[in-house]
C-alpha positions, 0 to 999 in steps of 0.5 A: 131826882135830877132834871132831864135836859132835852134839846134839839140840835138842828142840822144845817142843810148842805149848801148846793151851788149849781154851776160852781164846782169848787166849794172854797176859794182855794186850789191845789193847782199851782197855775191857778189864781186861787192857789194856796200852799198846803202848809205855810211853814218853814221846811214842810 
């Protein structure tokens, strides 16, 4: 008989940063200093 594999996956709690609205250092707003183009390839 095969051994049963038992493991417990622990989920990381969601990070809350009060006062900070953005969760990343990127922005879709072209005038923003953190602006990053969606696709950085040719012709897209």
